[in-house]
N, C-alpha and C positions, 0 to 999 in steps of 0.2 A: 743376545740381540739388543739392538738399540732402536728405540722408536724415532720416527721422524721428528726433528726438532728445529730450532731456529737456525737459519742459514746466515743471517746478517744481524749484527747487534745494532739496534736503533732504539733510542729513547729508553735505555735500560732503567727499569725501576730500581728503587733503593732496596737492594737485596742483601741478605746476610746468609752466609753458608755456615751451617752447624751440623753436629752429629745427630742422627735420628734418635728419637726416644720412643719408648713404648706407647706413649699417648699419641704419637704421630701416625700409628699404624692405619687407622681408618682413612685419613686423608691420603696417605701414600698408596694404599690399595686402590682408592678411587682414581688417582692420577695414573698409576700403572695400568689399570684395567682400561681406562679410556684411551690411553696412548697405544697399547699393544692390541687391544680388542675393541675397536670403536663400536658403539651400539648401532650398527646398521644392519638391516635385513634380519636374518635369523640370529645374528650375534646378539641382538637385543634381548632375546629370551635366555641366552646362555650367560649373559653378563653377571647375574648374581652368583652363579656357581663358579665362574672364572674368578670373580672378585674374592670369593671365599678362599679359593686355592691360593691366590696371590697373597692374601692377608696371612694365611697360615704359614706359607713358605717364608715370607719376610719375617714373621714373628719368630720362627725357629732360627733364622740366621742371626737376628738381633740378640736372641737369648744365648747363642753359642759363645759369646765373649771371646772369640778367636782374636789372637794378637794381631793378625794380619787380615782383618776383615773390617770394613767400615762402610756404613750407609750414611751418606750425606744428604742434607735437605737444604733447599733454597727457600728462605722465608721472606715474606714481605710484611711490612707493618701496615695494619689496617686500623684506622682511627674511627672511633664511634663517638657519640656524644658523651659517654661515660668513661671509656678507657681505650687503650691501644691493644689490639690483639694481633697475634701472628697468624698469617695464612701461608700454608705450604704451597709453593708454586712449582717446585721441581725436586727431583731426586736422582741420585746415581749411587751405584755400589762399586767398591774397589776391593779386590781380594787377591790372594796369591793362588795361582793354579799350577798344577803339575802338567807337563806336556803329555800327550798321548803316549802310551807304552811303545808304540811302533816308531816313535821319533828318537833319533840318537841323542838329542839334548836331554839332560837329566835334571837340570836345576829348575826350580820354580820361577814363575814370572808374574809380574803385576798385571792384572786384568780388570778392565772396566766393563760393567754390565748394567742393564736396566736404567739407562739414562732416559728420563721422561720429564716433560714440562707440561703443566696444565694448559689446556687449549687457549685460555684467555691471555696467557703470558708468553706465547711462542713468538719467535722472531724479535725478541727484546734483549737478547744477550744472557738469558738465564742459563742456558745449556753451556755456553762458553765459560761462565763463572764456575759452574760445577766441574767442568773439565780441568780448569786451571787449579781448582782445589785438589783434584785427583793427582795432578802433576806434583804438587807440593807434598802430598801424602806419600806417593811412591818414592820421592827423593828422601823423605824422612825415614822411610823403611829401608833405605840403602839401595834402591833400584834406579837405574838410569834409562829404563825403557818401559813403555806402557803398551799393552795390546788390547784390541777390542774387535768384535765382529760387527758387520753391518750387511744388510741384504743389498744385492747389487741394484735393485730397483728403488732403493731409498735414497733418492737423489739429494734431498735437502740435508739429510744427515751426513751423507758422503761429502757434500760441499763444506759443511761445518768442520768435519774432521780434517779435511785437507787444509782448510784455512788455519787451523790450530796446530798444524805441524805433523799430522799423521800421514803415513805413506802406505801404499798398497804393498803387502808382502806376499799374499797368496790368495788365489781364487780356489775355493774348496770345491771339489767335484761333487756333482749330484749323484747320489746312489739310491737304489731301490725305489721306494714310494716317493721320495723327494723328487726324483727325476720323472717318474710316471705322472705325478700331479703337476708337472711343469712349474715347480716352485722356483723362485729366484735363488741364484747361488749366494752362498755366504762369502764375504770378503774379509780376510784377516788384514787389519790395519795395525801399524805399529808406529810409535813415536819415540825418537831418541831424545831423551830429556837433557842429556849432556850437550847436545848440539843446539837445541832450541833455547836453552837457558843462557847460552853465550851470545846469541844473536840479538 
């Protein structure tokens, strides 16, 4: 899933994209928790537990040292009277996934997940820079296509993806409790990197 992010790049701050490190986990867990589980209503009470789960899941993925997994962070330089510090303002993960067993396709594909930008830096081009870094990574890995999921009611994220070259490939049907709870459908979007890099 992808959290709602910036739809238009305006006044983009001076951002650097780098690989996530173990010392980033606390800030990343905060950004991901706030993006996917905003502290409103009853969610406010569940946030510490959700944050811990996100922290541990991300820590395990970072420790895996998989050849085809990368967590990227967007950092902004913060100047104080004594020194310059980095502040993490966004993150995204890219990895290889296997298609579901019922699909005829057998090869793995490059997949983006957990795109999130801190509340104060949204709509400033941070998410777009993270997505472009994923484009480069996928091409370095030898892939010419990227996939991701977004919820159908996440209009800001959908607008961002369409502007950066993604196209709708499939509307995934709702099954079981997903349908009973009237949850929004998941949309599979894909980007052809060979086509977009030549334009």
